[in-house]
C-alpha positions as CSV (number, residue, x, y, z in Angstrom):
1,T,-21.8,8.0,5.8
2,K,-19.1,10.5,6.8
3,L,-17.4,10.6,3.4
4,K,-18.4,9.4,0.0
5,L,-16.5,9.4,-3.2
6,A,-17.5,12.1,-5.7
7,W,-15.8,10.1,-8.6
8,Q,-13.8,6.9,-8.9
9,P,-10.1,7.7,-8.2
10,Q,-7.9,7.7,-11.3
11,A,-4.6,8.4,-9.6
12,N,-3.2,9.7,-6.3
13,E,-6.0,12.2,-5.9
14,V,-9.3,11.4,-4.3
15,F,-12.3,13.7,-4.4
16,A,-14.7,13.1,-1.6
17,I,-17.9,14.7,-0.4
18,A,-18.2,15.3,3.3
19,T,-20.6,17.2,5.6
20,K,-19.3,20.5,6.9
21,D,-19.2,19.1,10.4
22,V,-17.0,16.2,9.2
23,V,-14.7,18.7,7.4
24,G,-14.3,20.7,10.6
25,S,-13.6,17.5,12.7
26,L,-11.0,16.3,10.2
27,Q,-9.3,19.7,10.3
28,T,-9.4,19.9,14.1
29,G,-7.9,16.4,14.2
30,G,-4.9,17.6,12.0
31,A,-5.9,16.3,8.6
32,I,-4.6,18.5,5.8
33,F,-6.6,18.7,2.6
34,Y,-8.2,21.2,0.2
35,E,-11.8,22.2,-0.2
36,W,-12.5,22.0,-3.9
37,K,-15.1,23.7,-6.1
38,P,-17.1,21.2,-8.1
39,P,-17.2,21.5,-11.9
40,H,-20.3,23.5,-13.0
41,S,-21.8,20.3,-14.5
42,E,-21.5,18.5,-11.1
43,V,-22.8,21.1,-8.6
44,T,-25.9,19.1,-7.9
45,L,-23.6,16.4,-6.4
46,I,-23.0,18.6,-3.4
47,A,-25.8,19.3,-0.9
48,E,-26.0,22.6,0.9
49,N,-24.4,21.2,4.1
50,E,-21.7,19.4,2.2
51,T,-18.3,20.2,0.9
52,L,-16.2,18.6,-1.9
53,I,-12.6,17.9,-0.7
54,R,-9.5,16.9,-2.5
55,L,-7.2,14.4,-0.9
56,V,-3.8,13.8,-2.3
57,T,-1.1,11.3,-1.5
58,S,2.5,11.2,-2.6
59,F,5.7,9.1,-2.3
60,A,6.1,10.8,1.1
61,T,2.7,9.7,2.5
62,T,3.2,6.9,5.0
63,Q,1.0,4.1,6.0
64,E,0.8,5.8,9.4
65,D,-0.5,9.0,7.7
66,V,-3.2,6.9,6.0
67,R,-4.1,5.1,9.3
68,R,-4.4,8.3,11.2
69,F,-6.7,9.8,8.6
70,G,-8.7,6.6,8.7
71,D,-9.0,6.9,12.4
72,L,-10.3,10.4,12.1
73,I,-13.1,9.3,9.8
74,A,-14.0,6.1,11.7
């Protein structure tokens, strides 16, 4: 699995766990997102070679933007 959900999405923000290699590949491919520190109570969710990332969409996010991101993780 390249990405897995850290928690079920509640709104337009998605928190995912990815390996550091995948994070690098996504960034090289042009994806823009933020690395996020997990809450202290959830630090065991993240393995040593993984990173928690925060993905956010807005009214300006297009279907093409979502498709391109999907292509990067495929």
